[in-house]
N, C-alpha and C positions, 0 to 999 in steps of 0.2 A: 585412336585416329593416327595417321603416320603426320610426323613432325613436317613442319613447311619445308625445311631443308632437305627430309627425304622425298617430298612431294616433287620438290623442284628439280632434284637429279633424276628422278624418274620420268618426268616431263620432257626435259630439255637435255638431260646429258650434261657433259662438261661444258658444250655450248651455253646452256642455262646457266650453269655455274659463273662462267664469263661473265655473262649478261647482269649477273647479280654484283660481280666485281665492279662493272661499268656504273652501277648507281652508287656503290661505295667511292669510285674515283670521282663522280661528277660532286658529291660531299667534299672531298679533298680540294677540288678544283674551285669550288665556292670557297673554301676557306683560303687559299691561296692564289685568289684571283689576280693578285699584281704581279705574281710571277707567271701566271700562264699566259697574262694577256701580254707581256712582252716576249713569251716564246711561241706562241700560235702563230700559223700561218692559215692563208686561206688561198685556195687554188679553184680555179674556175675551168671547166669543159665545155664548148660550146661547138654545136653544129646547126644544120638548118632546122631542127628538129626539136632537139633537146638542148637544156642548159642544167647542169649540175654545179652546185656552191658547195664544197666541202670545208670543214674547219677541223684542223687536226691539233691535236695537243700531245706535249712530249709523253714518252712512255713513264709509266708510273708503275712503280711494285707496291702492292699492298698485300696483307697477310688477312684471310678470312678464317674466323676461328667459330666453331660451335661444337653441339655435342654431336653432330653427325660428322663433321669433315672439317679437317685443317690442312689448309694448302697455301702456298704463294704462287701467285699468276703475276706476269708482267704481261700488260696490254698497252696498246695504243689505241687512244678514244677517238674515233672518227665520227662525225655526226652529220648526217647529208640533211640540210636543210629546205632545199627547193628542188624539185625536178619537173621541167615543165609539162603541162598537159599535151599528150601527142597531138598532133594534128592528121587527122585521116586523110586518104587520096580522096579525091571527088568522086561521086558516085559514078558506075557506069562499068561497063565491062573492059573501056581501054585505059583505066587507070591503074591496074594491077596485072601482072604476067600471068598468062594461062600457062597452069603446070601439066604436065604429062601425066601425074596420077593426083587424086584428090589428097587433102589434107586428111589425115585420119586420127580421130580420137576415140579411146576404148579406155574401160575401166570402171571407177566407182560408178556404182549403181543409183546411190545419192545424189552424185551432181548430174547424171546422164539425162534426165529431164529438161535440165537447164540447157546443158551442150544440145540437146535438141532443138529446142527454142531458138537459141542463139545460131544454130547453124542454117535453120531455116530463112530466118532474117537477115543475117549477114550476106546469104546468097543472093536475096532480093535486092541487094544494095550493090554487090557485087556479081553479077551473074555469072560471069566465067568462072568464077572461083568454085569448086566442089568440096564440100566439108562430109566425110562419113564419120558418124558417131554410133558406139556402141556402149554395152556395159559389161560386166563380167567379172566384177569386184576390183578393188583399190589393187589388190596385188597384182593382178593381170595387167592393170595400167602400169603399175611399177615395174615388171618384167619386161613388159612390150617396149617401153622407152630406153631400156637398159639395153634389150637386144637390138633395138633401131627397127621394128617391126612396124611401130606406129609412130605417128610424128607427135602427139600428146599424150599422156597418160593421165587418167582423170583419179586422181587418188584424195581421200580424206586426210590421211596423215602425210606428213613430208616423209622423205627418206631416213631411215636411220642413219647413226652416225657411221656403221659399217657400210652402209650401201652408199652414203656419200663419199667415203673414202675410197669405195670401189669405182665410182662412176663420178668422177670430180665434176666432170662437165655437164653435168643434170641439174638445170635450175630447178628450185621448189619454188612456183610462181603463186600465190594466192590470188583466186578470181572473185571469189565473194565469200559469204560468210553462212553456214548453214547450221544445224543443229540436228539433236537425235529424240527420239521420245523412246517411252516404253509404254507400248500397249498390252491390255489384257481382254480376255473374252469371259467375263463373269456375269450372268445375268441376274438382274434385279437390284443392283446398287444405286443408291441415290445421289451419291457423290463421288467424284474422283478419288481414287484411293493414292494414299501417302505412302512414299517407300524410301529408306534410306539406303545407302550403297551397301551397308552390312546385312541387311535383309533380303537385297537382291543377289548380294552375294551367296548368303544362305540358301536361296531360291535355286541358283546355278550350281552349287557346290552339295545339294541334296541333303544339307541339315535343317532346310525348313520344306515341309512337304505337303501340307495342308493350307488352304485359303483362310482356315478359321485359325490358324498358329497363333499363339499367344504375342511372338513379336509383330504380327502383323495387326493384330486387334490393339496394341499398345499404343500405334502411331496414328489409328483409325477409330477411335473411341465412339464417333457419330454415327460409324456405320458396323459396329463390332457386331452387332446382332444378325446384320445381313450377310457376313461372310459365311459362305457355306462350308460343310465339312467334306471337301472335294479336293483331290489330289492335284497339284498343280502341273501343270505340263510346261516345262521351260522349252521355248524353241530357240534354236541358235543357227547361225550360218554355216552350210556346209562350204562354201567357196572361199578364197583367202580375200580377207574383207576389212575395208577401213571402216566400217560399221562395227565391226567386233572388237577393232581396233580402240575406237572411239567408246565403248561400253565396258571393254575391259580395263582401258584407262580409267575410267570413273570409279569401278570398283575396285583396282588399286590403291587409288587416292584417297577412298574412302576407307577401306577394309583392308589392315595389315595381314590378316590370314590371307585374303584372296590374293594380295601382293606376294605374300610368301610361297603359297601353294600353286598358283595359277599364273599369275602374272599379266600382262598386258602384250597384244599382237594381231597381227592379220588373220593369224592362226592359232588357237593353243588348244592344250589336251583336255577336254571337257570332262566334267566328273560324270559318272556312270550314274545319271538320275533316272528312275524308272519312269518311263513316259515320254522322256525326253526326244526331241525331233530335231533333225537339222533341216534346213531350207535354203536353197539357193538363191541369193539376191535378195532385194528389199520387198521386190514383189512376191517373190516365195514365201517371205515372213510374215507379209500382209495375208496372203491368201490362205496360208496355214494357221495364222492366229483367227481368221474370221471362222473358218471350218472347224475348229478344235475348241470345243469347250472347256472353259478352266485354264487355257493356255494363257501364256505371256510371252511378250516377244519386243526387242530392241529394233525400231524400225527407222529410218532417216525421215527426216520432217517433209521432203519433196513428197511422200507417200502418204502423208497427213489429210492432206486438204483435197478439194475437189469432187466431183460426183463419185469417183471410185476409190477415194482416201479413206484411210482408217476411220476418220471421224462420220463420214456418209455410212458405211456399213456398221455403224453402231459400237464399236470397240471403243473401249473406256481407256480413258488418257491419263496417265498418272502425273502425281504431282511428286518431284524428286526435291531430297535434302540438298541444300547448296552450302557452299562452306561456313556460311552465316548461320547454319542450324535451320535455315526456314525451308519449309515446302514450297515448290515454285512450280508455276505451270509454264507449259512452255507456249508462250506467246512472243510476238516479234518484239514488243516492250522489253520482256525481260531478256530475251536475247540480245538487245541491243544493248541493255543494262551491263550484261557480263562484257560485251565487246569494249563500252565505254570505260569500264573499270580497270582495265588492263592493256589493251593494244598499244600504249605506247612503251610497253616492254620490248616489242617485237623488234628483232635484230635486223639489220640490213638483208640478212641472207632470208630473212622471214620463215625461218623455221623454229616455230613458236607454237605450243600448246596452250588453247583457251580453256581446256578442260577445267572445271571445279574451280574457277577463279574469285575474286574477292566480290562482295557487293552484296548489300541486302536482297536485292530483287534479283540479282544474277540468277540466271538458268543455268545449271552446272555443266550440261553436255552440248558445247558451243565448240566450232572449229573453223578454221581456214579451209576451204575446198582448193585443193591444188591443182594446177597443171604443170604435170612434169613434163619438161622439154629440154634437149641436148641444146646446148650453147652454139654448137658446130652444126649448121645444116647441111646438106648435098650440093646446094647451089646456091646463088643470092637471090634469085627468084623464090624459091621457095621460102628463104628467110626473111624475104620482104613480106610475101604474102602472109607468112606466119605470124610476122611481128603486127601486122596491121589486124588480123583477126584476135589476137589478142587483148592489144590496145581497145579496140570495138569493144570487146566484150568487157572491159574494165572501166572502161569510161562511164561516167554518172549520168548522160543523156543518151546512151546506148544501152549496151547489154548490162551496166549495173544501175539501170533504171528501175523504177517501181514496176513499169510494165511487167518487165521481166521477171524481177525478183519474188515479186509478190505472188504470182503463179505458183511458186516451189517453196514458200514460205520464209526464204532465205532473207539477209540484211545485207546491204552495200558495204564495199569495203571503206573504211573511215579515209578521209582526203589524204592523210601523210601515209597511211599504208599503200593506198593507189599510187603515191608516187615512188615508192620504195619497189613497187610490182612493177610501175613503167621502167624505172632503171634497171631491174632484170631483164624487163622485154628487148630494152635496147641492146642488149649483149648477145642477142640473137643473131647470129653472122654465119660466114660461110667456115 
C-alpha cells in the first residue's frame, strides 16, 4: 500500500503538500501563541450581500521531512472564519435581468441528473432565466469552460495543477458531494461482494480474469462456493470521464502497481483485457453492465437509485475496502462519514480530493462535484444571473436540500465548505 505522503502528493499535488504544511504551522502557532497574538491582524470586507472576516498570521518557514519528500515551504496562513449566507433576489421574472442566451452547463454525467433537477426548479423561481444542461463527460466540461463555449463546466475532479496554471481565472466551485459505486452482473450471489483496490486493479489490468479467482474468494469466504468459473468482463468509459478519474485515483491510492503502470486521469491507456468493453457515459456503463453477464463497471451514484437505476435493474453492488481496511457499502451515512472525517482539510481554493480518506466507516470513493466557472464573464447581467444560480444551488434550503440531493444519492456541502463556495461564487464578475 502506498505511504500516506505518496498518496497525499498524488491526490493534491504541491497544493496538498502546502496544506500539510499548514497543519504543522497551526501546531507551531499554538506553541507560539503569544507571538502570533501580537502579530495577527484582522481585516474585514463588507458589501450589501457578503461579509468576510479573515485572520492573517505572519509568514512562517517550516521544513517537512519524511521518507518520500524533504522540502522547505514558506507560506502565509490565512483562515476564513465567516462568509455571510447569500440572499437571493425575490422570486419572479423582474428580479433578474433577462439574458440574450441561456446559461449553459455541460460535462460530468455523474452530476448531470442533479443539474437537470436544479435547472427546472431554478427557472420556476425565475421564469425569465433559461438554463441548458448536457452531459458528455467531465473532460468535455473542462475543455468547454476553458474554451469559453459553455458557462458552467460540470466536473467530478477539480482542474489539474497544469490546467489551473494555464487557466488561472477558472474557479473550481464545489456544489455538492457525490460518490461512485462498483457494480457487477453475476447471477446467483447471496450477498454483496467485497473488493479491494488491488483486486479491482488486477481485474482491470488483466491479471485476475475469472470470478472464482483465488484473490476474490479470499475476501468473499461466505460466497466463495457461489463464484462461477466465468471470465470477468471489465467495462470502462470511452469518453474523457471524471468517473474514470475517480476510479483510477482509488486504484492508484490502493495499488502501487496500478499507480506505477497506469496512474489516474480522465482518460488512461487501459490494459488489453479479453472481453473488455468501452462505454460512453454513466448511462452507457449502466446499460452495458445490465446487458453483459459477468461484467463489472464503475458507475456514479446518481445512476444507482430510482426505477431505472443499478439497484432496480438487479445489478450487484460492491463493498469496497477503505483506508481503515474495512469493507464498506455505499450508503449516505458512509459517504457522510468520509466527508466528516476530512472536509476540514479543504483549502480556500476547494481543490481537494476526498477519495480514500480516513475513518472506520468512511466509503472510499467520495468526491466534491465541481462547477468550473470563469470568474470574468462577458457582461454584468450574466455574472449576476450566474452568481444567483450557483448560490441557489448551494443553499441548504434550496438546491442543497434533501429534496434534490436524495433523488441522486448526494450529500450536502458542510456549512464551512458552503461558505468557501459562496466566497468563490462572489468572485464571479465582469
